[in-house]
Every structure is written in structure tokens, then in C-alpha cells.
C-alpha positions, 0 to 999 in steps of 0.5 A: 177317619183321622181320630177316634179320640182326642189327645186329652181324652183317654184314661184307665177306663179305655185300657185295652181299647183300639184307638186312633189319634191325630196331632202334632209331635211335641217331642220324642225320646229314643231309649234304644229298644223303645221310642216314646213320642208325646202327641199333642192337640188342643185338648192335651198330650198322649204318650205313644210307645214304639217297641223295637222288639215287636216292630222294628220298622215302625220304631225306626219310622218313629225315630225319624219324626221331628218336632211339630210333624203332623201324624196319625197313630193307631194302636191299643190303650195300655196302662203306663208303668211310669205314670205322669200325674201332671197330665190327665192322660198320664196313667195310660199310653198307646202301643202303636201298631200303625203310624202315618205322617200326615205332614212334615214340619220344618224345625220351629223357630222356637220351642212349642213349650210353656217356657219357650225360648222365643222372644216377643217379636219372634213369637208375634211373627210366628203367632200361629205357632205361639198359639199351639203353646198351652199357656197361650191356647188356654187364654183363648179358651178362657176368652171363648168361655167368657163370651159364651157366658156373657151372651147367655147371661144377657140373653136370659136378662132380656137383652137383644144382641144387635150388630151395628155398622163398621163403616160409619161417619167420622166424629173426631172427638176423643181418640183419632179415627181410622178412616177408610176412603170410599171408591164410589164417593171420591174424596169422601171417607168412612171411619171405623167406630171407636164405639157404637155409641150413637147407634146404640142410642138410636136403638133406644129411640127405636124401642129396643130397650135392652141391647148388647153386642160383643163388638170390635172397636178401633182407635188410632192411639199410642199403644201400651199393655192394655191397648190395641188399635182394634179391641173388643167391647161388651157394649150395652144400652138400656131404656127407662133406667136410672144409674143404679138400674144399669149398675145393678144389671152389670154388677150381676153380669160381673158376679155371674162371670166370677162365679161360673168362670172362676168359681168365686162368689162376690158377696154384697153390692159393689162399693160406689165411690165418688170420683173426688173421693177416689182421687183424694184417697188413692190419687187416681180414678181406678183405685186398687182397694185390695190393700190400704196405704191410702193417701192423706193430705197434710198441707195444713199440718206441715206448712208455716214451719220454715221448710220452703219445700212444703211452704212453696207448693200447692199440696203436700200428702203422703202414705204410710207403709206398715212395718217398713221402718227398717228400710235401709238408706239404700232402699229409701234412695231407690224409692226417691229415685222412683218418684224422681223419674221424668214421668213422675215429676217429683223433685224428692221425697220426705220420709219419717221412720216410726221406730220400734222403740217409739222414737221418730226419725225424719229426713226433715228433723231440722224443721220438725221436732218429735212432737210435730212428727207425732202429729204426722203419725197420728194423721196417718194412724202410724204405729211403731215399725211403720214408715211414712213417705211424703211428696209435695208439689202441684196437687194433681201431679203429686196425687198421681205420683203418690198413687204410683208410689202406693202401687209400687209399695203394694207390689214390694210388700206383696199386698196385691194378691192376684187371687183376690178381687175387689170391684167397685164403681167410681161415680160422679165424674166431672163432665168436662176437662180442660185441654191446654192445647185447644184452650177449651173444655172437652167431654171427659167421657163423650158429648152425650153424657148427661150432667146432674140437673142440680149442677146445670147453673155451674155451666155459667160460673164454673164448668169444671165442677159440673158432675156427669151421671157417669160411672166406671167399673174398676177391679184391682186397679184396672178400669174394666168398663164405663158408661153413663146416663145419656142426654135424651133431650135435644135442647140439652144436647145442643147446650152440651155442644155449645159448652164444648165449643161446637158451632151449630154447623159443626154439631149439625154436620157431625151429629145431626142425625142423632139430634133429628132422632131425639125429636121423635120421642127419645126415651131416657136411657143409659148404658155401659161398655166393658173392655172385653180384652181387659176383663179376660186378661184380669181373669187370666191373671196377666197384664197385657191384653195382647196375650188374650187376643188371637192375632194382636198388633205390636206396640208400633201397631204392626202385625209382623206376621202378615206384615201390615200396615203396608203400601198399596198399588198405584192402581188402587190409589187411583181407584180411590182418588188418592195421592200419598204424601209422607210427612216426616 
């Protein structure tokens, strides 16, 4: 036996008991006649006490313990004279009678504390040590708890968990595939799934009307805070459903997680906001609705007044920041520099201060008198003390810049409360989007997304206006998941492939198995996939999904702990019938 209790378990009820604990040395304090050691495991910390007067040999042994030594301690639970209310075991300590070193440790490359001195790269290299830190460990515990609740909820709702293959067919539509060479089939390759999309549709054809899976997915794309080359989805599909049936099912799951994991009740149905409305009001398709400051288009109001900047562009729009009329010139210049960054693409910014005395001061006073500026203020619902910020340019680019400016002001004004959660559904996305590089339309979601029947004629006249029966769940400006009602008819699926520029041969080669399945009674079906990593990060109150994954990759897609990706031997390459050519 290595332990009778864990290091977060003992309290005043255990005083007088003989116990045995095992764990890691968090730190030790030598106070002359007494030595105190904090013993840690994943459950908590318990203080061990060694007394020079009662057992000098044991105390000397304790003084030689280094950080992260693995030890076993046997002794009696006693009440602490100097209690620590910051930890659950802070009222007791263990007077040690026997100590055994189970394993020594080198000095760790960084301190195993909540506020560590280790940088990102160092902690990634020694991730197994970083995982000992409470703040990181709690993220993984949260992830585990959420996975359990998801399985419980969906199982209770009649969903069946089914595993789908990891070695599949490459279907290069969307992000790049990770490919795996086949030794038994020289010159041929598997792909790792970007999602189980076709398999979950085949499960619907097979009659499994409620499927789910917490599944690994893989995409070879550039990384950022909310992306990893391998990530986890809560993947779901349902048969004989319309859009609102799917939304209701997964609105229920979302509310269940908030209630059971965070103790929060989210009342009422989630807002359903059309994509076009999200873009015009918030400038993006994942709006943060915890605060106002919505975008207002003002092209008709400001054009034709002789101000060439506004007259020469496609779109003029702005936001109104409450109680910011007191912004200094330095603060306004900083905001101008913010929108002029290369990734924003704006050439400048116009402002209007609605002063407390009711006067209006603008950077374009030469072209717009006070009466005109009052019309601006009326458009934005501005009051004395407010600040109007205006951008102009290409419509899509300007809306994107206004969205970023809105979020920046939301941060500066502390309007994005991390303890407030505002979910909504963004619906009615465009089915297609134009790709300038290939000069053809691509599916905005994937080629199995069903269009609205009433928009079908637009395929011939204006394909960009065809709406998809697609939907995204957005919480606090983060896209948590997305899905759609699928095409289940072979003729419509072929038409979709035609509109996407697939030849019959290409469609048959990549998706022939699915088209064949549709001939055998495919039911109407639809589904959704939640980004599990993003959802856990949202619940943990952090931005990077890397912090909720046990062994993540860095921004270059490398695991610096196990040093991969790496080269393989010539023998392995020969077995796979491969030659490597490095293109610089």
C-alpha cells in the first residue's frame, strides 16, 4: 500500500488518525528545529511536519528532499496551529513518523507553481511537468467532466455513440488533408479525416437515426490560438429532422453543460440571427452580443457632400462608443493606428465627439456642419458624452475592420465580461463563396449542405445569393459549432457538384460511394459538430485551445516534447515505395 488517502482529502474529522500519503514534494521550509514539506498530488496539497526534537534523523532526511521528489509519508493527522484557509487541507497537518523516498528528481527546468517562471516553449518541451501545475491540471479535469456530461446527456436523449474510421479517402475540399501512405497498396494513400462527415451520413442511410461521437479530426492548415492540426469534435447527426429539431437538441445540450458544469441557467430559446443580419450589424458571422455598439451603415447619409474619402468608396459605416467623448488626441491616434494595420486595411478613421455641452466636434468639420453631424448622432442614437467612430472603403473589408474596432473598444471599456455568456444561432449562410484564386465557387460549409428550395433558381442567375440550410452556434464571439440539413437526394447532390465545378468523373471518384448509398432510401437528415476544445476553453475562461489539450502542438505544428514531425529511415521509405523531395 502506497497511500490510505490522497493529498486533498484530509480535514479536521481525521485528527488523530494514522495515515499514509504519497506524492511529489511541492516545496519545503527549514525553520531550524522544524521542517515543513508540502506534499502534492492531483487532488491537492497536505503539509508534512518533521520535528528535530522528537526524531532528528527523520528531520535530517526531510531536509535533503528536493522539489519534485516522489515520497511516501506515514504519520498522524494533527490540527495546525497556523491554519491556511487557501487550501481544503489547511486546518490539519501530518506529523511524520516514517518517510520513504520513492524516486528522486532532477531540479525542474521551471517552477511547478500556478505563476510559473517557465515560458511557453520550455513548458511545451516539458509538458509532463507543466501538467503537474494546478491551473493546467484543472483544465484537463474540466475537459474530462464535460466529456462525461456530454455522453450522459446525449445517451439519455437516445443518441448512439458510433466510432468511424480514422484511415479514410482523401477528398480535397476545404483544408488540406493529412495523408498516410499504404505499404500494402504501393502508390496509394489514406487520409486522416477532417471530420466524419460522409460516414455519419452513411449511418443515417443505415438507419441509425441519432448518432454522436467525441472524435479526433485532422486538418493541415496554418495554426492560431483556436486551431490545432489535430482537434476534437462533438460530432452528431439525426434523421427525419428539420433545422429547428437539430437546434433544439443541441441547445438543450449546451444548456445542460452550463447548468451542470458552471451552475448557470440560460433562460429561453437562443436567438436565431440570419447571416446577412450578423454581417450588417456586427461585421462578422460570429458576433459577440454581450454588449451593443452595433455597426450602422451611413453611406446614403454622408455621400455627396464633397468629402472625397466618402464619395469614392463603396461603403461608409461606424460604431458609437458610449461615454468616450473625453478621449484624448493620443487615444484617438492609437485607434487610428489600430485600424490602419495591414491586416485591417483601412487608410484612416473619422471621429465625432458629442460633447457633454451638446456640441459636436468632428475630424471632418470642413465638410459637415453641426446640423449634418446631428443627423449622424441621430442615426447612432448617440447622446452627449458619446464618441462616433467611422470607417470607409470596400464593404466587406470595412465591415470586417469595424467588427475588429468594435471588439477592441469592447475590451477597452471592459464590456466583454468573461462571466456572462450570450449564445445565439447564426443561420441562413450563403451556400457558396467565390474563390479568386480558382475563379470558381466553393461550398462555404461542405458540398453536402442543402440549399433552400426557394433559392434553387438563383443557381442559374446569381449563385452567390443561394442560401444554405446551415447554422452555427456562437457564444461570446466564438464559433462553438456548426452544421446543416444535408442533401439526401442523388439528383440534387449531382447538381450541387456541378455548381461547384466538379466533373462527373471527379464527383464519382471522390464521392461515388455516398452517391451510391443515396439510391437505397436515404432519409432526410441533418447534424452538427461542436468544437470540443473551443467549448472547454470557453468554460475555462481562456483563449487558447492549446491550454485544454494534454499534449498540444506549437504554432509550427510541432510537438517539441517528442520532437515530431521527424524524418524516417530509408528502409521505411522503401517499404512505402516513397522518395522524398524537399521543395524550398
